[in-house]
N, C-alpha and C positions, 0 to 999 in steps of 0.2 A: 351260559356263555363263557364263564371263567372256569377252567379246569382246576380241580383241587390242587393245593400246593404240593401234596405228596406225589402227584402224577406229573408234575412239571420238572424239567431239568433245573439244576441249581441256579443256572444263569438266567432263567426265564422268570422275570419279575411278574407280579400280579398285573401291573400296567401293561407289560408286553403281552400277556395272555389275553387281557381284555381288549387291547387294541387289535390283536389278530382276529379274535372272534367277531368283533364288530365290523372289521373290514371285510370278512368273509360274507357277512349278512348283506352289507351294502353292495358288495361285488356281485352277488347273485342277482340282485334287482337291477343294478345300473347297466350291466352288460346286456341284459335282455331289453332294457328300455331304449338303448341306442338303436336297436333294430326296429323296435316298435315305433319310435318317433319317425324314422324314415318312411316306414310303410303307412303310418297314419297320414303323412303328407301325401303320399302317392294315392291312397284310397280316397282322400278328399279331393282328388283331381289335380294335384300338383304335378310339376315336372321336375327335371333335374335341378333347375335353378331354384325352385322352391325348397327342395330338400337341402340344397346348399345354404339357403338363407336361414332356415331353421337351425341347422347345425352351427352356422356362424353366430346366430343370436345367442346361443349358449356360451360360445367362447369369447365373444366381445366383452361382456361384463367381467368375465374371468380375467381378461387382460387388464381392464380398467381398474379393478379393485384389488388385484393380487398384492401389490406392494403395500397398500394400506393394511390388507389382511395380515401380511407378515409382521408388520410393526405392531399391530394390535395383539397378535398372538404372542409376541415377546413381552408385551406390557401387561396383559390380562391373564388370568388363569387359562391355560390352553384348552382344558376340557370344557370350560364354559363356552368358549368360542366355537368349539366343535359341535356342541349340543345345539346352540343357536343356529348354526349353519345347517345342521341336519333337519331342524324343525322347518326352516325355510324351504329346503328341498322337498321335504314331505308334503308341505302345503302346495307347492307349485306342481309337483307331479300328480298329486291327487286331483287338482283342478284340471290339469291336462287330460287325465283319464276320464273325468266326468264329462268334459266337452266331447271327447271322442265317442264315449258310450251313449250319450244322450242326443247327439245330433251331428251336424256337419261343422266341424271346427273351421274357423277362418284362419287364413295364413297369419294375420297380425296377432291373433289370439295365441296361436301356437308359438310364435316368435316371442311374445311377451312372457309367457309362462316358462319357456325354455330359458329365457334370459334371467328370470328369477332364480332358477336352478343354478345357472352359471355364477350368479352373484354369491349364492351360498357356498359353492365350491371354491370361490376365490378366498373366502375367509377360512374355510375348512382345511384346504390343502396345506398351507404353511403351518397351521397349528398342529395338524396330524403328523406331518413329517417331523417337526421339532419334537413332538411328544414321543414319537417312536424312536428317534435317534437318541433321546435322553433316557430311554427305558432300558438300555443295555449298556454294558461296559466291558472293557478288557478284551482279551484275545478271542473270545467267543462272539464278538459283535458280527463278524462276517457270517458265521453260521446262523445267528439269530435273524439277520436280515434275509438270508436265503430261505429259511423256514417260513418267515413272514410272507415273502413273495410267493413261495410255493403254495401256501394256503390261499392267498388272494388270487393267484392265477388259476388255481383249481376252481375257485368260485367263478372266475371269468369263464372258464371252460363250461361249467354247469349252467351259468347264467345265460351265456350266448346260445348254447344248444337248446336249452329249455325255452329261452325267449323266442328263438326262431320257430320252434315247434308250436309254441302257444300262439304266436302271431298267425301262423298258418291255420291253427285249429279253432281259436276263439276270437281272434282279432287283436289289434294292437292296444285297444283300450284297457283290457284286463291286464296286460303286461305292465302298462304304465301304473295301474292301480297297485299291482304287486310291488313295484319299485317304491311307491309311496309308503307302503306298509314296512318295507325293509328299512327305509330311512327312520321311521318312527321307532322300530325295535332297536336299531343300532344306536340311535341318539339316547334312548333310555339307558342302555348299557354304558355308554361313554360318560354319563353323568357321574359314575362311580369311580372315575379315574382319580388317582392320588397325585397331587402336584406339590406335596409337602417337601419333596427333595429339591425343588427348584427354588433357588434363593430369590427373595423379593427384589424387584428392580429398585435401583437407587432413585430418589426423587430428584426433580430438577431438570430432567430431559423431556423434550417435547417430541411429538410424532415426527416432525421434519428432521430433528436431530437424529432420531432413531433410523430414519430412512437414509440419511447421509452416512451414518455409521455402518449400516448394512452395505451400502454402495462401496464404501472404502474397502470393506472386507472382501467384497465380490470382485471388484476391478483389480485388486492387488494380487490376484492369483491367476496367471495366464491360463493354466489348465482349466480353471473353473469357467471363466467367461468364454474361452475358446470352445469348449464342448457345449456350452449353452447356445452359442451362436450356431454351431453345427446342428443341434437339435431344433433350433428355430426353423431351419429349412426342412429337416427330416420329418419332424412332427407335422409340419404344415402340409406337405405333399402326401404323407401317409394318412393324415386325417381326412384330406379331401378324397383320397382313393377309397378309404373305408366308409366314409359317410355318404358319398355321392356315387362314385363309379361302381363300387362293389355291389350295392343293391340293384343298380341298373343292369350290370352284367348278369347278376343272378336272375333277374326278371326275364331278360332276353335270351339267355343261353344256358342257365343252369337249372331252371325250374322254379324260381321264386324264393321266398323268404327262408324256407326250410334249409336248402343247401347253403345259402349264405350264412345262416346261423351256425351250421355245422363247420363251415370254413373258419369263422371267428372262434368257434369252439376248439378247432384244431390248433389255432394259434395259441389259445389259452392252455391247451394240453402241452404244447411245446414249451411255453414259459414255465409251466409247472415242472416239466422234466428238466429244463435248464436250471431252475432253482434247486431241484434235488441234486443235480450235479454239483452246484455251488456249495452244498453243505460239506462236500469233500474236497473240491478243487479250490485251492487258495493261491491264486496267481500272485507272485511277488510284485510284478509291475502291474499294478491294479488297472490303471487307465489304458495302458497299451493293450492288454488282453481284452479289456472291455470295448475299446474302440474298434479293434479288428473284428470283433463279433457283430458289429453293426452292419457290415457290408451285406450279409444275406437278407436284410430288410428290403433290398432292391428286388428280390425275387417275386414276392406276391403281386406287385403291380405289373411286372412283366408277364406273369402267368395270366392275369386278367386281360392284358392287352392281346394275348394270342387269339381267343381265350382257350385255356386248356380244359379238359374234362374235369368234372367235380372232384373225382378221386385224386387226380394229380394236384389240383389246387389245395386239397386238404393236406397232402404231403409237404407242399411248398410252405404253407402257412405254419405247419408244425415245426419245420426246420428253422424258419425265421424266428418263431417264438422262442425256441430253445436257445439259439445263439444270442439273441438280443438280451436274454436274461443274464447272461454272463456280464454284459455291460451294466444291467440294472443293479445287481448285487455289488459289483465292483464300485460303482458310483456311490451307492449308499455308504459303503465301507470307507471310501475316500472322504466323504463329507463328515462322517462320524469321527474319523481320525484327525482331520485337519481344521475343522471349524469349532470355535468355542461354543459351549452349550448355550450360553445366554444370547448368542446371535444366530442360533440354528434356524429359527423361523424366518428371520429377516433374509438370511442368505438363501433359504429355501424359496422364499417369495421371489427373489431376483432370478433364481433358477427356473421356477415355474413361469415367471413372466416372460423371460426370454424364450423358453421352450414352447409357449403357446401363443406368442405375440402375433405370429403370421397365420395361425390356423383360421381365424375369421376371414381374412382376405383370401386364403387359398380355397376354403369351402365355398365362399360367395362367388369366386371366379371359376369354380369347377364347371358349372353349367355353361357359362359363356365360352370357356376354353374348349369344351366339347363341341359347341356350335361353330367355333371359329376354326379349329384344327382337326376335330374328330376325336372320338373317345380313345381310339387306339394310340395315336401319336401323343395324346395327353398322358396316357399311362406309361408309355416308353420314356417320356420326359421325366416323369416321377422317378423312375428307376435311375436315370442318369444323374439327377440331382442328388439322390441319396449317396451314390458312389462318389461323386465329386466332393460333396461336403465332408464325407468321412475321410477321404484321402487327404484333404487339406488340413484337417485338425491334427493329423499325425506329424505335421511340420513343427508343432509346438514342442519344444524340448521337454517341458514338465510332463506332458502327456506320455511321452516315451519313458520317462525316468522315474516318476513318482512311485515309491515302493511301499509295500505293506510293512508296518512296523511290527517287530517280533515280540515285544513284551508288553504287559499291561501298562507299565509306567510310560513306555514310549507311545502307546496308543493315545493316552490322555494328554500328552505333551504336544499341543498343536502349535506348529510354527507358522509365521505369517507368510512364508514363501511357498510352502508345500514341499520343500526339499529337506533331506536329512543332513545332520551332521555326520562326520566320519564314523563316530561311534554308533549312531543309529543305523547308518548304511550297513555296518558290519552286522548288526542285529538282524536287519532285513535280509541279509544274505545267508544267515544261519538256517539250518533245516527247520521247517515248520512242524 
């Protein structure tokens, strides 16, 4: 899982290589399991509302425990938090797979096991992001994040396409079992991460104090909370479309799980292509370029609303994936540049919390919204919300002005406001 040091770039640390390899493994399983869970519910006799409830059951504990997970990850060795979370996800997905393979799972059972997986993710996510952001430094950070995302999005491509094909060929239970095995393998690898470079926390602060400190760091940066609010809406409606409406449109108009898996795979291929682009493209105004790239996310729900033929949907998904990856890499680079290392997991937790807070509500209401308004109007409404939320965040001055810093010293000099001094702005305007 870890490339030999002689085959890695000089800026790619052992931790970076290990984190990338483990993320690829879990990405292969997780992206297939999302499709498998939806079709497991449908094959058990569930409807759109039941699919939404199972999806919401995963996200609700993610919202509830994220902030605690971020504080814990900044307090305990991050790799131990990650391994424990992987173990919980392995057990929950394994039990889900066993239920599907051995009988007819009940809705409450699927919701409970999915909720356990969401709990694991709540502790894993902030620890993993903090670990990744601290594994690279200097002017190559943006390239490192782009390569990491290219690898993980490539895994998303393979996982979604393979998952859809396997669901169609052998059923959702085996795909869920594969996901459990991936969590076990990745967790074993993450146990070897080195946290020696992270200074020990000073004694005397409690969990609540850590949460307040993280909140002060978060709320003091308008660009940070503004974009998190934007993605609270964007992720909620995109999540509902992917988890509920997408499988239903695929079943009714595209031919079932296989084409929907290919559509998600096309999105993954687009994100891999976008990440490849970002290894070369270094926008100086990080957040402006990233935010403008979010607008094409409105295209996939519009395509499902029509609905377009499968081939056209694949092209739309690829385009949306490619453009939104510009945002993803720019966002990670901005966090790495602006947030102190010892607060990365807590700030990441507030980021994750805001970004997923509305997903349970959106997925739970997706079925009732379809019954009340119809699937097509609901999908058009999804597109409209994405465009509106993205346009509004451009009104925040720091989103338009925050610049990439041009030297290693400037990258590690994180300011509380997210804006540069005159000297730093001159550096940012110099050729990259």
